[in-house]
ZAZA-407766 format. One record per residue: residue in one letter; x, y, z of N, C-alpha, C, O in turn. Coordinates in nm, 2 decimals, always signed. Atoms other than C-alpha are relative to their C-alpha. Layout:
N
- type_nxx_nyy_nzz_caxx_cayy_cazz_cxx_cyy_czz_oxx_oyy_ozz
- A_X_Y_Z_X_Y_Z_X_Y_Z_X_Y_Z
...
***
This chain:
118
- type_nxx_nyy_nzz_caxx_cayy_cazz_cxx_cyy_czz_oxx_oyy_ozz
- Q_+0.02_+0.16_-0.02_-1.55_+1.10_-3.29_+0.17_-0.04_+0.10_+0.16_-0.08_+0.22
- A_-0.08_+0.06_-0.08_-1.17_+1.01_-3.18_+0.03_+0.03_+0.10_+0.10_-0.06_+0.16
- Q_+0.00_-0.07_-0.15_-1.16_+1.20_-2.88_-0.04_-0.10_+0.08_+0.02_-0.16_+0.16
- S_+0.06_+0.09_-0.08_-1.42_+0.99_-2.75_+0.03_-0.14_-0.02_-0.03_-0.22_+0.05
- D_-0.05_+0.14_+0.02_-1.27_+0.68_-2.85_+0.11_-0.01_+0.10_+0.15_-0.12_+0.16
- L_-0.14_+0.01_-0.08_-0.97_+0.77_-2.66_-0.05_+0.02_+0.15_+0.01_-0.03_+0.24
- T_+0.04_-0.04_-0.17_-1.15_+0.89_-2.34_-0.11_-0.13_+0.09_-0.13_-0.14_+0.21
- K_+0.01_+0.09_-0.03_-1.31_+0.58_-2.33_+0.02_-0.13_+0.10_+0.11_-0.20_+0.05
- T_-0.10_+0.09_-0.05_-1.24_+0.32_-2.06_-0.01_-0.15_-0.02_-0.07_-0.21_+0.07
- D_+0.02_+0.13_+0.01_-1.23_-0.01_-2.16_+0.13_-0.13_+0.06_+0.24_-0.13_+0.01
- T_-0.09_+0.08_-0.04_-1.07_-0.30_-1.97_-0.01_-0.09_-0.07_+0.10_-0.15_-0.05
- S_+0.00_+0.10_+0.01_-1.14_-0.54_-2.15_+0.16_-0.03_-0.19_+0.24_-0.12_-0.22
- Q_-0.10_-0.07_+0.11_-0.91_-0.34_-2.50_+0.11_-0.07_+0.08_+0.16_-0.17_+0.03
- L_-0.17_+0.03_-0.09_-0.60_-0.37_-2.17_+0.01_-0.11_-0.02_+0.12_-0.11_-0.08
- Y_+0.01_+0.12_+0.00_-0.65_-0.72_-2.17_+0.10_-0.06_-0.13_+0.20_-0.13_-0.13
- K_-0.02_+0.06_+0.11_-0.60_-0.79_-2.51_+0.11_+0.02_-0.10_+0.15_-0.06_-0.19
- D_-0.13_-0.08_+0.00_-0.31_-0.56_-2.57_+0.06_-0.07_+0.04_+0.13_-0.12_-0.05
- S_-0.13_+0.04_-0.09_-0.09_-0.73_-2.29_+0.05_-0.08_-0.10_-0.01_-0.14_-0.19
- K_-0.08_+0.13_+0.07_+0.15_-0.94_-2.44_+0.03_-0.11_+0.10_+0.09_-0.20_+0.05
- D_+0.00_+0.08_-0.09_+0.16_-1.16_-2.09_-0.16_-0.03_+0.01_-0.17_+0.00_+0.13
- L_+0.10_+0.06_-0.11_-0.21_-1.28_-2.01_+0.02_-0.05_+0.12_+0.00_+0.01_+0.22
- S_-0.07_+0.05_-0.11_-0.07_-1.49_-1.80_-0.01_+0.07_+0.16_-0.05_+0.01_+0.26
- E_-0.04_-0.06_-0.08_+0.01_-1.23_-1.56_-0.22_+0.11_+0.07_-0.26_+0.13_+0.18
- T_+0.12_-0.04_-0.07_-0.36_-1.05_-1.53_-0.12_-0.06_-0.12_-0.12_-0.03_-0.23
- P_+0.09_+0.04_+0.04_-0.67_-1.27_-1.60_-0.12_+0.06_-0.07_-0.19_+0.13_+0.01
- P_+0.11_-0.12_+0.07_-0.95_-1.11_-1.86_-0.09_+0.03_+0.13_-0.11_+0.15_+0.17
- N_+0.10_-0.01_-0.12_-1.19_-1.20_-1.55_+0.04_+0.12_+0.14_-0.04_+0.18_+0.22
- S_+0.00_-0.06_-0.15_-1.02_-1.02_-1.29_+0.00_+0.17_+0.00_+0.05_+0.24_-0.09
- K_+0.01_-0.16_-0.01_-1.08_-0.64_-1.17_+0.12_+0.09_-0.04_+0.11_+0.19_-0.11
- S_-0.12_-0.10_+0.05_-0.73_-0.51_-1.21_+0.04_+0.02_-0.09_+0.02_-0.06_-0.18
- V_-0.06_-0.05_+0.13_-0.56_-0.33_-1.45_+0.13_+0.02_+0.04_+0.16_+0.06_+0.15
- D_-0.13_-0.04_-0.01_-0.22_-0.30_-1.54_-0.01_+0.16_-0.02_-0.06_+0.20_-0.13
- F_+0.02_-0.10_+0.04_-0.19_+0.07_-1.50_+0.14_+0.12_-0.09_+0.14_+0.23_-0.14
- T_-0.10_-0.06_+0.07_+0.18_+0.11_-1.62_+0.01_-0.01_-0.14_+0.09_+0.06_-0.21
- S_+0.00_+0.01_+0.15_+0.08_-0.02_-1.96_-0.08_+0.12_-0.08_-0.07_+0.13_-0.20
- I_+0.10_-0.13_+0.04_-0.16_+0.32_-2.01_+0.14_+0.06_-0.09_+0.16_+0.03_-0.21
- P_-0.08_-0.10_+0.09_+0.10_+0.53_-2.15_+0.06_-0.09_-0.14_+0.00_-0.06_-0.24
- K_+0.04_+0.04_+0.13_+0.19_+0.33_-2.44_-0.08_+0.01_-0.05_-0.09_+0.10_-0.14
- K_+0.11_-0.03_+0.02_-0.12_+0.26_-2.48_-0.07_+0.14_-0.08_-0.13_+0.15_-0.18
- L_+0.05_-0.11_+0.04_-0.22_+0.56_-2.53_+0.10_+0.11_-0.13_+0.04_+0.17_-0.22
- D_-0.07_-0.01_+0.11_+0.10_+0.69_-2.72_-0.04_-0.10_-0.11_-0.03_+0.00_-0.18
- A_+0.04_+0.12_+0.08_-0.01_+0.39_-2.98_-0.14_+0.06_-0.08_-0.17_+0.07_-0.20
- K_+0.18_-0.11_+0.11_-0.42_+0.59_-3.01_+0.06_+0.10_-0.06_+0.03_+0.11_-0.17
- F_-0.09_-0.15_+0.02_-0.19_+0.93_-3.05_+0.00_-0.04_-0.13_-0.10_-0.01_-0.20
- E_-0.05_+0.04_+0.15_-0.03_+0.77_-3.36_-0.07_-0.02_-0.07_-0.06_+0.03_-0.18
- A_+0.09_+0.03_+0.12_-0.30_+0.62_-3.52_-0.14_+0.08_-0.01_-0.22_+0.05_-0.11
- L_+0.07_-0.09_+0.03_-0.54_+0.88_-3.47_+0.01_+0.16_-0.03_-0.07_+0.24_-0.07
- D_-0.05_-0.14_-0.02_-0.37_+1.19_-3.44_+0.12_+0.03_-0.16_+0.24_+0.04_-0.16
- T_-0.07_+0.06_+0.09_-0.29_+1.16_-3.83_+0.07_+0.19_-0.04_+0.14_+0.19_-0.14
- D_-0.09_-0.11_+0.05_-0.14_+1.59_-3.85_+0.09_+0.01_+0.11_+0.17_+0.11_+0.11
- S_-0.11_-0.02_-0.07_+0.07_+1.52_-3.57_+0.00_+0.17_+0.07_+0.08_+0.25_+0.04
- A_-0.01_-0.09_-0.08_-0.06_+1.80_-3.32_+0.02_-0.02_+0.11_+0.04_+0.08_+0.19
- L_-0.06_+0.03_-0.16_+0.01_+1.62_-3.01_+0.19_-0.02_+0.01_+0.28_-0.06_-0.07
- R_-0.14_+0.03_-0.02_+0.34_+1.62_-2.87_+0.04_+0.01_+0.18_-0.02_+0.09_+0.25
- P_+0.00_+0.02_-0.12_+0.47_+1.54_-2.54_+0.06_+0.10_+0.09_+0.13_+0.18_+0.03
- T_+0.04_-0.12_-0.07_+0.46_+1.77_-2.24_+0.12_-0.02_+0.13_+0.15_-0.14_+0.13
- V_-0.04_+0.02_-0.11_+0.69_+1.79_-1.91_-0.06_+0.06_+0.09_+0.02_+0.14_+0.14
- I_+0.07_-0.07_-0.18_+0.45_+1.91_-1.57_+0.13_+0.01_+0.06_+0.20_-0.09_+0.07
- K_-0.05_-0.06_-0.12_+0.66_+2.10_-1.35_-0.01_+0.02_+0.09_-0.06_+0.13_+0.08
- T_+0.08_-0.08_-0.12_+0.59_+2.18_-1.02_+0.11_+0.09_+0.08_+0.24_+0.08_+0.09
- G_-0.04_-0.13_-0.06_+0.69_+2.47_-0.83_+0.11_-0.08_+0.15_+0.10_-0.20_+0.18
- D_-0.09_+0.05_-0.05_+0.98_+2.43_-0.58_-0.07_+0.04_+0.15_-0.01_-0.01_+0.24
- V_+0.05_-0.01_-0.10_+0.79_+2.54_-0.30_-0.18_-0.04_+0.01_-0.26_+0.04_-0.04
- W_+0.14_+0.04_+0.02_+0.44_+2.34_-0.24_-0.08_+0.12_+0.14_+0.00_+0.17_+0.22
- T_+0.13_+0.01_-0.12_+0.11_+2.47_+0.04_-0.05_-0.16_+0.05_-0.08_-0.25_-0.02
- K_+0.10_+0.15_-0.06_-0.03_+2.16_+0.24_-0.09_+0.07_+0.09_-0.06_+0.14_+0.18
- R_+0.08_+0.02_-0.11_-0.34_+2.18_+0.41_-0.03_-0.08_+0.07_+0.00_-0.18_+0.00
- M_+0.02_+0.08_-0.11_-0.43_+1.99_+0.69_-0.08_+0.05_+0.14_-0.11_+0.16_+0.18
- Q_+0.12_+0.00_-0.12_-0.64_+1.95_+0.99_+0.12_-0.15_+0.11_+0.18_-0.25_+0.07
- Q_-0.06_+0.07_-0.10_-0.47_+1.77_+1.30_-0.08_-0.14_+0.03_-0.04_-0.25_+0.05
- N_+0.07_+0.08_-0.02_-0.77_+1.60_+1.36_-0.16_+0.01_-0.03_-0.15_+0.10_-0.11
- L_+0.16_-0.01_+0.04_-1.19_+1.60_+1.29_-0.01_+0.14_+0.04_-0.04_+0.23_-0.04
- L_+0.07_-0.13_-0.08_-1.23_+1.89_+1.53_+0.07_+0.12_+0.03_+0.04_+0.22_+0.10
- T_-0.10_-0.13_+0.00_-0.96_+2.12_+1.49_-0.01_+0.05_-0.15_-0.06_+0.00_-0.26
- K_+0.01_-0.11_+0.17_-0.91_+2.41_+1.20_+0.08_-0.07_-0.08_+0.16_-0.15_-0.03
- M_-0.08_+0.02_+0.08_-0.76_+2.35_+0.88_+0.10_+0.10_+0.03_+0.06_+0.21_+0.07
- H_-0.12_-0.08_+0.04_-0.41_+2.50_+0.86_+0.08_-0.03_-0.08_+0.06_-0.14_-0.14
- E_-0.08_-0.02_+0.11_-0.14_+2.58_+0.62_+0.12_+0.00_+0.03_+0.18_+0.09_+0.09
- V_-0.14_-0.01_-0.06_+0.20_+2.44_+0.64_+0.06_+0.02_-0.16_+0.02_-0.04_-0.27
- T_-0.05_+0.02_+0.12_+0.45_+2.56_+0.38_+0.16_-0.10_-0.04_+0.26_-0.08_+0.02
- L_-0.06_+0.13_+0.06_+0.65_+2.25_+0.21_+0.11_+0.06_-0.11_+0.10_+0.11_-0.23
- T_-0.16_-0.04_+0.10_+1.04_+2.33_+0.09_+0.03_-0.14_-0.05_-0.02_-0.25_-0.02
- H_-0.04_+0.18_+0.07_+1.20_+2.03_-0.13_+0.00_-0.10_+0.08_-0.05_-0.21_+0.06
- G_-0.06_+0.13_-0.07_+1.36_+1.85_+0.17_-0.16_-0.01_+0.09_-0.18_-0.13_+0.13
- M_+0.11_+0.07_-0.04_+0.99_+1.86_+0.33_-0.07_-0.08_-0.06_-0.10_-0.19_-0.02
- Q_+0.07_+0.11_+0.11_+0.82_+1.73_+0.02_+0.04_-0.12_-0.01_-0.03_-0.22_+0.02
- K_-0.08_+0.17_-0.07_+1.06_+1.46_+0.03_+0.00_-0.06_+0.12_+0.04_-0.17_+0.10
- K_+0.08_+0.03_-0.10_+0.95_+1.38_+0.37_-0.10_-0.03_+0.01_-0.13_-0.14_+0.07
- E_+0.12_+0.08_+0.00_+0.62_+1.38_+0.33_-0.04_-0.09_-0.09_-0.13_-0.17_-0.06
- R_+0.01_+0.12_+0.11_+0.63_+1.16_+0.01_+0.04_-0.12_+0.03_-0.02_-0.22_-0.01
- N_-0.03_+0.10_-0.10_+0.84_+0.92_+0.23_-0.08_-0.09_+0.10_-0.08_-0.21_+0.14
- K_+0.13_+0.04_-0.19_+0.54_+0.92_+0.53_-0.11_-0.07_-0.10_-0.19_-0.15_-0.05
- A_+0.13_+0.02_+0.03_+0.29_+0.87_+0.26_+0.07_-0.12_-0.07_+0.00_-0.22_-0.06
- F_-0.03_+0.14_+0.04_+0.48_+0.58_+0.10_+0.02_-0.16_+0.10_+0.01_-0.28_+0.08
- D_+0.00_+0.11_-0.11_+0.56_+0.42_+0.45_-0.18_-0.06_+0.03_-0.22_-0.17_+0.06
- L_+0.12_+0.03_-0.04_+0.20_+0.46_+0.51_-0.04_-0.13_-0.07_-0.05_-0.24_-0.02
- L_+0.09_+0.06_+0.09_+0.05_+0.30_+0.19_+0.09_-0.17_+0.00_+0.02_-0.26_-0.06
- D_-0.07_+0.10_-0.01_+0.34_+0.00_+0.26_-0.08_-0.09_+0.08_-0.13_-0.20_+0.07
- A_+0.03_+0.07_-0.19_+0.24_-0.05_+0.64_-0.16_-0.09_-0.08_-0.17_-0.22_-0.10
- L_+0.18_+0.00_+0.04_-0.19_-0.05_+0.51_+0.00_-0.13_-0.11_-0.10_-0.20_-0.14
- S_+0.02_+0.11_+0.13_-0.10_-0.30_+0.22_+0.09_-0.13_+0.06_+0.09_-0.25_+0.01
- R_-0.09_+0.10_-0.07_+0.13_-0.50_+0.42_+0.12_-0.06_-0.13_+0.13_-0.16_-0.20
- S_-0.13_+0.02_+0.08_+0.47_-0.46_+0.22_-0.08_-0.05_-0.14_-0.02_-0.15_-0.17
- G_+0.08_+0.04_+0.11_+0.20_-0.54_-0.13_-0.08_-0.12_+0.01_-0.14_-0.16_-0.09
- S_+0.06_+0.16_+0.03_+0.07_-0.89_-0.01_-0.14_+0.03_+0.01_-0.22_-0.05_-0.04
- L_+0.20_+0.00_-0.01_-0.31_-0.73_+0.06_+0.00_+0.09_-0.15_+0.09_+0.16_-0.19
- P_+0.06_-0.06_+0.10_-0.45_-0.58_-0.23_-0.10_+0.15_+0.03_-0.17_+0.17_+0.13
- I_+0.00_-0.13_-0.07_-0.54_-0.22_-0.22_-0.17_+0.01_-0.10_-0.15_+0.04_-0.22
- A_+0.13_+0.03_+0.05_-0.96_-0.26_-0.34_-0.04_+0.13_-0.06_-0.11_+0.13_-0.17
- C_+0.10_-0.16_-0.01_-1.08_+0.12_-0.35_+0.13_+0.07_-0.04_+0.21_+0.09_+0.05
- A_-0.14_-0.13_+0.01_-0.78_+0.35_-0.51_-0.03_+0.06_-0.15_-0.08_+0.00_-0.24
- E_+0.02_-0.11_+0.07_-0.79_+0.65_-0.75_+0.13_+0.01_-0.07_+0.23_+0.03_+0.00
- L_-0.13_-0.05_+0.08_-0.51_+0.71_-1.05_-0.02_+0.12_-0.05_-0.11_+0.10_-0.13
- H_+0.00_-0.11_+0.05_-0.51_+1.04_-1.15_+0.07_+0.02_-0.12_+0.19_-0.03_-0.11
- V_-0.10_-0.07_+0.17_-0.37_+1.17_-1.53_-0.03_+0.07_-0.03_-0.15_+0.10_-0.05
- F_+0.04_-0.11_+0.08_-0.31_+1.45_-1.67_+0.08_-0.02_-0.12_+0.19_-0.06_-0.15
- V_-0.01_-0.02_+0.15_-0.35_+1.49_-2.00_+0.04_+0.15_-0.06_-0.05_+0.22_-0.11
- A_+0.00_-0.16_+0.05_-0.20_+1.82_-2.10_+0.03_+0.03_-0.18_+0.02_+0.15_-0.22
***
């Protein structure tokens, strides 16, 4: 029962737990994702009576493999990314996000957040 309570997404609860409700009105569809770790910790402390949960650091490898297509008509190919190339690709992704959102002035209506709970 406790696990099913943790996995439910209840945006109204997110707003109730917020200290400053003026930033995000309850009728808004936006959610402050930066507050999720604190809320998870609070739920874990309340529901994990035998202290079986512990924080985990997930470390990625030094070399990554990127699978990509230049356009829709070309075949998929792989590129090996070293640490420097990973940094360059991350910067390119943030530059694209910055350009698409006009430096944050435009909201991003459809986005996904992937969270690992190990």
